[in-house]
Structures are given as structure tokens and as C-alpha cells.
C-alpha positions in Angstrom: 61.3 -33.1 -37.5 63.9 -33.5 -40.3 61.2 -34.4 -42.8 59.2 -31.3 -41.9 62.3 -29.1 -42.4 62.9 -30.8 -45.7 59.3 -30.1 -46.8 59.6 -26.5 -45.9 63.0 -26.1 -47.7 61.5 -27.7 -50.8 58.4 -25.4 -50.8 60.6 -22.3 -50.2 63.1 -23.6 -52.8 65.8 -22.7 -50.3 69.0 -24.2 -51.7 71.0 -23.4 -48.5 68.6 -25.2 -46.2 68.3 -28.1 -48.6 72.1 -28.4 -48.7 72.4 -28.4 -44.9 69.6 -31.0 -44.6 71.1 -33.3 -47.2 74.4 -33.2 -45.4 72.8 -34.3 -42.2 70.3 -37.1 -43.2 69.1 -39.0 -40.1 68.7 -42.7 -40.0 65.0 -43.4 -40.6 63.4 -46.6 -39.2 59.8 -46.5 -40.1 58.8 -47.6 -43.6 56.4 -44.6 -44.1 59.1 -42.2 -43.1 61.6 -43.8 -45.5 59.1 -43.7 -48.4 58.3 -40.1 -47.6 62.0 -39.2 -47.5 62.6 -40.9 -50.9 59.8 -38.9 -52.4 61.0 -35.6 -50.8 64.6 -36.3 -51.9 63.5 -36.8 -55.5 61.6 -33.5 -55.2 64.7 -31.8 -53.8 66.7 -33.0 -56.8 64.1 -31.5 -59.1 64.3 -28.2 -57.1 68.1 -28.1 -57.5 67.8 -28.9 -61.2 65.3 -26.1 -61.6 67.4 -23.6 -59.7 70.4 -24.6 -61.8 68.5 -23.9 -65.0 67.3 -20.5 -63.7 70.9 -19.6 -62.8 72.1 -20.7 -66.3 69.4 -18.6 -68.0 70.4 -15.6 -65.9 74.0 -16.0 -66.7 73.3 -16.2 -70.4 71.1 -13.1 -70.2 73.9 -11.2 -68.4 76.4 -12.2 -71.0 74.1 -11.0 -73.8 73.6 -7.7 -72.0 77.3 -7.2 -71.6 77.9 -8.0 -75.3 75.3 -5.5 -76.2 76.7 -2.8 -74.0 80.2 -3.4 -75.3 79.0 -3.2 -78.9 77.3 0.1 -78.3 80.2 1.6 -76.4 81.7 4.7 -78.0 85.4 4.3 -78.4 87.3 7.0 -76.5 90.9 7.8 -76.4 92.5 6.4 -73.3 95.4 8.9 -73.5 95.2 12.5 -72.3 96.1 14.4 -75.4 96.2 18.1 -74.7 97.8 19.2 -78.0 94.9 18.2 -80.3 
């Protein structure tokens, strides 16, 4: 059951489910299950790495957008000057 849930989380690239499953790894006894779990855990590691890269790209793009918006901002007086 755990292996099936792990497969689904990997396919969906669901970081929350992967995190929960990795916190609760069962003791596997069959050699085939152990080998499958190793392969799936390696794939989960790749998924986390890919998600991390995507987040980093998004954060960089947001910073660039903010810099652009700040550079095009029209300076305005922050004081209320009624005499001018």
C-alpha cells in the first residue's frame, strides 16, 4: 500500500504527500519490495530536486519583475504639500 501511495505521489509530483510518506517509511521484508522502494525513493529525490529548481526559477523571475517595476516607478512626493 505504501509503495502504491509513493508511486502516486511521484506521478502527481505532490511534495506534501511525498514528505508525509518519507516520514513514515514502513519496514519492508521482501527483496522485490525493497528494490522497488529504492528505485522510487531515488525518483522522489529527483522530483524534489526538480521542484526546488522550479521554485528557484520562479523566485528569480519575481525578483526581476519587482526590480523592473521599481525602476519604472514614477517618483512622487510623500508629503502633502498644499502650498505649491
